[in-house]
Backbone bond lengths (Angstrom), bond angles and torsions (degrees), N, CA, C in turn:
res aa  C-N    CA-C-N  psi(-1)  N-CA   C-N-CA  omega(-1)  CA-C   N-CA-C  phi
1 X - - - 1.441 - - 1.512 108.43 -
2 X 1.276 117.41 133.31 1.454 122.48 177.18 1.509 107.60 -130.82
3 X 1.308 116.30 125.37 1.457 121.30 -179.47 1.516 108.10 -118.74
4 X 1.296 116.90 117.51 1.452 121.14 -179.54 1.513 109.74 -115.23
5 X 1.310 115.71 138.48 1.454 120.52 178.07 1.525 107.76 -126.74
6 X 1.287 116.75 119.60 1.459 121.86 178.59 1.517 109.01 -123.55
7 X 1.333 117.62 145.51 1.464 119.09 176.91 1.530 109.98 -73.36
8 X 1.305 115.85 152.07 1.466 120.83 176.45 1.526 106.94 -85.19
9 X 1.305 115.98 123.31 1.461 119.98 -179.72 1.520 109.71 -121.92
10 X 1.292 115.74 134.05 1.457 119.07 174.46 1.524 107.77 -97.79
11 X 1.311 116.41 170.61 1.460 119.84 178.95 1.528 110.86 -67.38
12 X 1.340 117.77 -23.74 1.460 121.47 179.22 1.524 111.74 -81.40
13 X 1.333 116.04 -25.64 1.459 119.31 -178.33 1.518 109.38 -111.18
14 X 1.266 116.66 119.14 1.454 121.26 173.21 1.518 106.84 -114.65
15 X 1.305 116.35 104.08 1.451 118.86 -179.32 1.523 109.96 -118.37
16 X 1.300 114.15 151.70 1.460 120.01 178.58 1.520 108.78 -77.54
17 X 1.323 115.70 150.54 1.453 119.97 175.61 1.522 108.26 -72.72
18 X 1.295 116.46 118.87 1.460 120.18 175.64 1.511 108.78 -147.14
19 X 1.300 115.46 142.15 1.451 120.06 -179.99 1.517 113.87 72.46
20 X 1.306 117.20 13.99 1.456 120.91 179.39 1.519 109.53 -90.94
21 X 1.310 115.32 142.59 1.454 121.23 178.37 1.525 108.08 -125.10
22 X 1.308 115.73 131.89 1.452 121.44 176.40 1.520 106.89 -117.85
23 X 1.325 116.31 125.02 1.452 122.45 179.64 1.521 109.33 -115.47
24 X 1.298 115.43 144.09 1.458 120.47 174.94 1.516 107.81 -140.06
25 X 1.307 116.96 149.01 1.458 121.58 178.53 1.515 108.72 -134.17
26 X 1.324 115.40 145.25 1.455 120.12 178.74 1.515 109.83 -151.53
27 X 1.302 115.46 154.22 1.461 121.39 171.57 1.524 110.19 -96.43
28 X 1.322 117.33 -4.31 1.461 121.81 -177.60 1.526 110.11 -125.04
29 X 1.332 116.56 69.70 1.458 121.49 179.70 1.524 111.56 -60.91
30 X 1.332 116.85 -26.33 1.461 121.01 179.87 1.525 112.80 -67.82
31 X 1.322 117.19 -15.46 1.460 120.38 -177.28 1.531 113.53 -105.94
32 X 1.343 116.74 10.31 1.468 119.65 179.26 1.523 109.03 -71.37
33 X 1.307 116.47 132.15 1.463 121.71 177.50 1.527 108.78 -63.02
34 X 1.334 117.94 126.47 1.462 120.67 -179.56 1.530 113.30 -56.28
35 X 1.327 118.06 -25.16 1.466 120.95 178.57 1.529 111.04 -62.45
36 X 1.311 117.26 -29.84 1.466 120.47 178.66 1.528 112.37 -72.63
37 X 1.319 117.02 -20.23 1.458 120.83 -175.29 1.525 113.08 -97.59
38 X 1.329 116.99 2.02 1.462 119.55 177.96 1.521 109.83 -67.37
39 X 1.342 117.93 155.49 1.471 121.06 179.27 1.532 111.41 -54.45
40 X 1.307 115.02 140.55 1.455 120.88 -179.54 1.509 113.58 91.05
41 X 1.300 117.30 -5.04 1.470 120.49 178.50 1.523 107.76 -112.29
42 X 1.304 117.75 -113.76 1.468 120.06 174.90 1.524 107.16 -89.77
43 X 1.313 115.54 94.32 1.457 120.63 -174.94 1.523 113.66 -80.64
44 X 1.291 117.65 -30.62 1.459 122.03 -175.62 1.521 110.62 -111.74
45 X 1.314 115.58 135.53 1.455 121.24 173.55 1.520 106.39 -118.68
46 X 1.319 115.79 124.16 1.454 121.29 180.00 1.517 107.87 -115.42
47 X 1.319 116.18 120.73 1.455 121.47 178.37 1.520 108.71 -90.93
48 X 1.314 116.46 124.81 1.460 121.70 177.22 1.528 106.71 -108.45
49 X 1.329 117.17 109.61 1.470 119.70 -176.96 1.521 112.18 -74.92
50 X 1.317 115.13 170.19 1.462 120.56 174.55 1.533 108.17 -64.34
51 X 1.319 118.07 149.63 1.462 120.11 -179.05 1.525 111.95 -66.09
52 X 1.342 115.44 143.29 1.458 120.00 175.75 1.528 109.18 -81.59
53 X 1.333 116.11 -178.02 1.465 120.37 -175.57 1.533 111.57 -57.83
54 X 1.334 117.39 -44.85 1.467 120.68 -178.75 1.529 111.00 -63.01
55 X 1.326 116.93 -40.93 1.469 120.49 179.39 1.528 110.44 -67.33
56 X 1.339 117.23 -40.88 1.471 119.71 178.50 1.523 110.52 -64.22
57 X 1.339 116.89 -37.89 1.462 119.76 178.02 1.528 110.45 -63.74
58 X 1.325 116.62 -41.63 1.467 120.30 178.62 1.538 110.62 -64.21
59 X 1.315 116.53 -40.33 1.471 120.85 177.48 1.531 109.58 -61.07
60 X 1.335 116.60 -43.15 1.470 120.90 178.07 1.520 111.13 -63.25
61 X 1.328 116.51 -40.33 1.468 120.29 178.57 1.527 110.95 -62.88
62 X 1.319 116.18 -42.29 1.468 120.64 179.62 1.527 110.70 -63.14
63 X 1.332 116.39 -44.97 1.465 120.11 -177.66 1.528 112.60 -76.17
64 X 1.333 117.26 -16.85 1.461 121.05 179.79 1.525 112.76 -96.43
65 X 1.333 115.56 -8.02 1.462 120.00 -179.09 1.539 109.41 -60.23
66 X 1.304 115.35 138.80 1.471 122.41 179.40 1.529 113.35 64.80
67 X 1.328 117.45 18.04 1.466 122.00 175.21 1.526 107.32 -107.68
68 X 1.316 118.17 148.07 1.469 120.67 179.23 1.533 111.38 -75.65
69 X 1.317 116.31 87.54 1.459 122.17 -176.92 1.527 108.87 -86.65
70 X 1.329 116.30 133.33 1.461 121.93 -179.59 1.520 111.81 -73.32
71 X 1.328 116.63 162.47 1.461 121.26 -177.26 1.526 114.29 -68.39
72 X 1.315 117.90 -19.27 1.468 119.60 -178.27 1.532 113.84 -88.15
73 X 1.316 117.97 -1.84 1.468 121.31 -176.22 1.526 110.58 -76.69
74 X 1.319 114.88 126.57 1.461 122.36 174.97 1.529 107.07 -118.91
75 X 1.334 116.08 101.13 1.467 119.20 -178.12 1.517 111.73 -65.19
76 X 1.338 117.54 -24.56 1.468 120.54 175.18 1.521 109.56 -62.47
77 X 1.321 116.20 -43.03 1.467 121.24 179.20 1.531 110.45 -67.13
78 X 1.316 116.99 -40.90 1.471 120.68 178.41 1.532 109.12 -62.84
79 X 1.341 117.05 -40.53 1.468 120.80 178.27 1.527 110.48 -61.19
80 X 1.329 117.23 -36.28 1.472 120.71 176.62 1.525 110.93 -66.27
81 X 1.321 116.08 -39.20 1.470 120.81 -179.13 1.523 112.36 -67.91
82 X 1.330 116.97 -21.26 1.468 120.76 -176.22 1.531 112.50 -97.63
83 X 1.310 117.66 23.23 1.468 121.97 178.16 1.535 109.67 -52.60
84 X 1.325 116.76 129.16 1.462 121.98 179.44 1.522 114.20 87.19
85 X 1.323 118.35 -1.92 1.456 121.56 179.66 1.525 109.94 -80.70
86 X 1.315 115.78 148.55 1.463 120.66 173.20 1.531 107.84 -78.28
87 X 1.313 116.37 172.97 1.457 120.38 176.34 1.523 111.33 -61.53
88 X 1.310 116.46 -40.64 1.470 120.68 179.55 1.525 111.07 -65.61
89 X 1.339 116.49 -41.64 1.466 120.19 178.13 1.531 110.59 -62.86
90 X 1.326 116.32 -41.64 1.462 121.19 -178.90 1.527 110.61 -64.72
91 X 1.314 117.08 -44.87 1.462 120.65 176.35 1.515 111.43 -61.71
92 X 1.316 115.49 -36.47 1.456 120.60 -179.88 1.532 111.70 -65.84
93 X 1.341 117.04 -30.34 1.465 120.50 176.99 1.529 109.79 -60.76
94 X 1.325 116.56 -47.26 1.468 120.68 179.94 1.528 110.66 -63.11
95 X 1.319 117.06 -44.08 1.466 120.64 -179.96 1.526 111.52 -65.22
96 X 1.327 116.71 -37.05 1.463 121.25 178.32 1.524 110.36 -67.15
97 X 1.330 117.20 -39.93 1.469 120.82 178.39 1.528 110.32 -60.85
98 X 1.314 116.42 -43.69 1.470 120.46 178.06 1.527 110.16 -63.77
99 X 1.309 116.68 -41.72 1.461 121.50 179.22 1.527 111.31 -61.83
100 X 1.339 116.73 -38.81 1.466 120.34 178.60 1.532 111.45 -62.43
101 X 1.323 116.64 -39.87 1.468 120.60 178.12 1.529 109.87 -64.44
102 X 1.316 116.96 -44.05 1.471 120.29 179.27 1.525 111.18 -59.44
103 X 1.326 116.33 -44.26 1.466 120.12 -179.97 1.527 110.90 -64.70
104 X 1.330 117.30 -38.95 1.467 120.82 177.59 1.523 111.39 -59.73
105 X 1.324 116.10 -48.02 1.459 119.59 -176.60 1.520 112.38 -72.24
106 X 1.296 117.69 -32.74 1.473 119.03 176.67 1.529 110.64 -69.78
107 X 1.336 116.29 -32.50 1.463 119.94 178.44 1.531 111.20 -77.00
108 X 1.307 116.99 -29.06 1.467 122.50 -176.43 1.531 112.54 -74.41
109 X 1.320 116.64 -34.13 1.463 120.40 -176.49 1.525 109.38 -111.70
110 X 1.340 116.78 139.33 1.464 121.20 -172.84 1.527 115.29 -66.44
111 X 1.327 117.29 -31.80 1.467 119.37 -178.16 1.526 110.25 -126.58
112 X 1.319 116.95 154.67 1.465 119.57 176.98 1.533 112.25 -60.02
113 X 1.329 116.69 -32.36 1.460 120.41 179.39 1.529 110.44 -65.19
114 X 1.330 115.53 -42.20 1.467 121.16 178.73 1.530 110.30 -65.41
115 X 1.296 116.85 -40.79 1.470 121.19 177.43 1.521 110.27 -63.71
116 X 1.326 117.30 -39.26 1.459 121.40 179.86 1.532 110.89 -63.96
117 X 1.339 118.09 -34.93 1.464 121.98 178.47 1.535 111.19 -63.02
118 X 1.323 115.66 -32.44 1.465 120.80 -176.03 1.536 112.14 -103.75
119 X 1.316 116.40 16.77 1.476 120.56 -176.58 1.523 112.49 -60.24
120 X 1.332 117.41 -30.85 1.466 119.86 -178.94 1.528 112.23 -67.55
121 X 1.321 116.96 -17.08 1.466 121.36 177.97 1.526 112.00 -80.64
122 X 1.304 116.78 -18.60 1.469 121.31 -175.66 1.520 110.35 -76.27
123 X 1.317 116.24 117.06 1.464 122.07 176.48 1.518 109.03 -131.31
124 X 1.306 115.35 143.17 1.455 120.46 176.36 1.520 106.53 -82.00
125 X 1.310 116.01 115.48 1.458 122.05 -176.76 1.533 109.90 -101.27
126 X 1.322 114.89 169.71 1.457 120.25 -179.15 1.529 110.85 -58.00
127 X 1.316 117.29 -37.44 1.475 119.89 179.75 1.525 111.53 -61.47
128 X 1.334 117.81 -31.78 1.467 120.96 178.01 1.533 110.05 -68.97
129 X 1.333 115.92 -42.01 1.463 118.85 177.16 1.528 110.90 -63.97
130 X 1.337 116.68 -42.56 1.470 119.92 179.53 1.526 110.99 -61.98
131 X 1.337 115.99 -41.66 1.470 120.05 177.09 1.534 110.60 -65.75
132 X 1.337 116.26 -38.00 1.468 120.54 176.62 1.517 111.56 -61.49
133 X 1.338 116.96 -41.34 1.473 121.01 177.45 1.520 110.03 -61.28
134 X 1.342 116.80 -44.58 1.469 120.75 179.60 1.525 111.35 -60.90
135 X 1.342 116.09 -44.00 1.470 119.81 -179.09 1.525 111.44 -64.10
136 X 1.318 116.62 -43.67 1.465 119.62 -178.56 1.520 110.29 -68.96
137 X 1.332 118.12 -38.29 1.468 120.72 176.50 1.521 110.48 -60.42
138 X 1.320 115.74 -43.00 1.463 120.45 179.12 1.529 110.44 -62.03
139 X 1.326 116.25 -42.39 1.466 119.83 178.80 1.519 111.48 -65.05
140 X 1.347 116.31 -40.56 1.468 121.01 -177.15 1.521 111.30 -67.78
141 X 1.317 115.50 -46.56 1.458 120.20 -173.15 1.517 112.11 -86.24
142 X 1.299 116.61 -34.52 1.455 120.34 -176.56 1.511 110.06 69.66
143 X 1.277 115.96 147.87 1.457 119.76 177.31 1.518 107.79 -86.63
144 X 1.338 117.94 139.04 1.474 120.22 -176.64 1.519 113.67 -52.20
145 X 1.308 117.65 -38.11 1.464 118.53 -178.31 1.525 112.48 -74.20
146 X 1.350 116.49 -15.66 1.455 119.45 179.73 1.529 112.70 -90.79
147 X 1.325 116.67 -14.24 1.452 119.04 -179.61 1.525 109.71 -70.78
148 X 1.298 115.03 138.32 1.456 120.92 -177.80 1.524 108.22 -105.33
149 X 1.308 116.05 134.14 1.450 120.62 176.28 1.517 108.35 -80.07
150 X 1.321 115.52 124.66 1.451 120.95 -179.24 1.532 107.77 -103.45
151 X 1.314 117.87 122.89 1.454 119.66 -179.83 1.525 110.87 -65.57
152 X 1.317 115.10 147.57 1.462 121.43 -179.83 1.517 106.83 -120.29
153 X 1.341 115.55 124.55 1.458 120.64 -179.48 1.511 110.07 -116.49
154 X 1.305 117.21 143.55 1.470 121.79 175.85 1.491 109.98 -109.44
């Protein structure tokens, strides 16, 4: 992601750049062109680490808010299961768990109207979160046979 902010200048107004901030983000800091890191360009580098257990639990709480969570759900345990996950991956676990419940109820009842009548029965249970963790792990890691070799040309 690269976010650039430039002032709007007309031909009548020539103003110096002041108070402008340019932010850039990357997952590959090792590939940043050294020219960008020279003084007067991107002077500060801020490393944002992966979220710890407490942060992942908070992310799960945010994504689970206003969702019908079952009584057996322990977000502390889910946060432990998501060790090494990014914030986006952790949020995706909660969204995937909710999606699994929706698919279960749509498959259980023959019509959407019938499913809507029984919507109050739908709760996201611990098993849905565990399945969500498995799905996201699979997506993150990929199965060796599914990885595609990409040719590299110079």
